[in-house]
N, C-alpha and C positions, 0 to 999 in steps of 0.2 A: 089409756096411755098414757104415761104422764110425761109432759116433752120441759126440758132441762133450758132453762130463763137459763143458766153459763154454764157453758163448757168446761170439759176437763181438761181440754187442748190450751197449749200454750197461744198466746197472742203470736197472731201473724206479723213479722218485721214491717215497721214501719220505715217511709222512705222520710229523710228529711232534707233539703236542700237539692235535690234531685241525682244525690249522692247514693248507692248503695254502702254497706257496712262494710268495711274489707275490700272495696274496689278503690286504684287508682284514678285519680280527675283526668278525664279523656276529653276537658270541654274545648271544641273546636278542632278537634282532631277529623272529623267529617268534613270539616269545611278545605281543612289542607288536601284529603284525600281527594274530594270532589278539585280543586284546584287543579289537581296533577292531571288528574283521571281524562278531564274533559278534553284539554289542547290536544293530547294523545290522541282520544278516540277520535276526534275530531280531522284530526289531520289525517287518520288513517281510511275514515270514511269519505269525504274529500278526493283525496287518492283515490281511491278506488271506483269514484265516481268519474275521474276525468280520468284512468288509465281505460274506463269501458268505455269512455267517449273515444280517446284515441282508437279504439281497437275497430269502434264500429266504424269509424275514416277509414283505417284500414280495409276492413272489409269492402266497404266503397268503392275505394282506388280498383281493388283485386278485381272486383266484381267488372266494374266498368272496362279494365284491361283484356279481362276475358272476352267481353262482349267485342272488343274492337279484331280482336285475332278470330273472332268467329265473320264479322264481315271481311273480313280482311281477305280470306281464305273462302268466299264466296266469290261464286261471278254478279260483282259489283256496278258491272260496266253502264246496264241500262238504269240503273241510279242514280247515276254522276248527274249534277247539273251545267250546263253548256258551259266551257269554262274551269272545270273543276278538275283536279287532280283527283287518285285513290287516297293518296297520304293526308290531302285538306278534306275528302270527304270522313275517313278517317278519325282523323283530328277533330271533325268539327262535330259528329257522331258520339265521340267520347265527352266532349265539354257539354252537351245536350243531357247525355245520362247523368252526368252529375249535377248537373242545374236541377234536373229532377233527383236527385237524392237529399238535395241541401246543400250544396257546393258548391262557391261559386267559380265554373269553371274558368272564367277567364283568369283565373289568379293561379292557375295549373298550368305547368312546365310539361310539356308533351314531346317526345323525342322519337321516332320512329330509325332505328340504326338497324346496321350489320352482328350480328351476335358473335360471328365467328371469324376465322381467315386472318387473309392481311387486311379486310376492311372493314376490321373491325371498330365499330364506333362511329365509323362514318356514314352520312344520312343513308338510309335504304328507301327505292323507289318501289311502289308497289305497282306502276305502272309498266315497267321495265320485262319485257318476256325474257330477258337474262338471267332477273332475278327468280326462273320458275324454281323452285325446289331447292331455294336457299332460306337459310335462318333468321330472320330478323327478330329485333328486341324493341318492344313498346313499353316505354318508361315514363313513368308518371309521376311530379312531385310538385308538392304543396308548400305554402308556410305557416306553420303551426299556427301561428296568428290570423291565417285566414278564415281554418275550420274552430280556433279557439273561442266557443261561442258565449260558455259558461264564464271564463276568467277566471277561473279558482285559480290556478299556478298557470299564471303569466310564464311560456314559455316561447317567445321569440323565438331564440336563435336555433332552434329545432325544426326542421322541415319532416315532411311522411313523406314516404315512397311506396311506391309499385311497379313491379316489373315482371314481365314474362316473355321467353322467347318462343317463337311459333316457326313454322315451316311453310314458304309459300308454296300451295301446292296447287295453285290454279295451274294449267296446261293451256296455254295461249294458241289457238289454231290459226294457223298459217293460213290465210286468203292469198287464192292465185287469183 
């Protein structure tokens, strides 16, 4: 078989100056597209990270409130330190749990109040036998600046909070 040295096919088009024949010049358009795309994409990614962090902190606050509600509905009298009230014990346990979760518990504002009725919003004494079977609210509030670890979007004006309502269910035995 004889191989031809020259092909009968027309030669492939050659490129000169980086431009194809018949194409408009697009020099620098990729740079402009990149310059527009990157800030938008970066804002979306950082916003997603920040919102994920906020959701994580809110979850930790709600977990601490739930645990405090469980503790306050148990017979805790044997666990109190001398001179310690039930409210102080619950607040101390909330602060300790938040510290274990990586949140500065000292910066969290904790309130235990009546949830409904004419005393709604007034302080609720967990040790008072008259409060048996009454509903109370445990509310936590922390400044956003206290939990904003990465500082991507500083929002010092915002506070994160968690609040749940419980029923005081311990029946105090009257000793005669």
